[in-house]
N, C-alpha and C positions, 0 to 999 in steps of 0.2 A: 504494500500500500504506500503510495507516494505522499499522501497527505496525512498530517497528524490528526488525532481525534478532535482536538480543539478546533482545527480549521474546518473539519466537516460539520461540527456542531454550529459554528458561526455561519457557515454557508446555509445550513438548513433553517436557522433562525432568521438571519438577516435577509435572505432572498425573498421570502414571502412578505416581510414587513416593509421592505423598501422596493416595491415594484412600481412600475410607471403608472399602472391603473390606480394604485392606492394613493400615490402622490397627487394625481389629478383629482381624485375624489376628495382628498384633504384640502386641496386648493379651492374647492367650491365652497367650503365652509369656514376656513381659517385664513388668517393673514399669512403673507409670505414669510415674515420673520419668525412666526411661530412654527411653521413647517420646517424651516431650516434648522431651528433649535431642536425640534423633535427628531429630525433625521440625524443630526450630530449626536444627540443623546442616545438614540438607538444604536448608532455605530459604535459609540464609546462603550456602552454596556455590553454589546456583543463581543467587542474586541477583548475587554477585560474578562468576560466569561470564558472566552476561548483560551486565553492565557491561563486562567485558573484551572480549567479542565486539563490542559496540558501539564500543569505543575502537579496537581493533586491526583488526577485519575491516571493519566498516561505516564507520569513520573519523569517528564522531560519538558524542557522549554526550547522550542524550535522557532 
């Protein structure tokens, strides 16, 4: 397997949360600034979660 467990987890979580249809739907109800902050927060939480999965579950940081 070429990808770490954390990378796979991040892909499976981040992909559905930040797809283009979801961003368009959010833009119909929220301001642009809020959407950008939300996307950055989602990315940061997923990145940190992936790192923690690699450290504590897989036992390595790649």
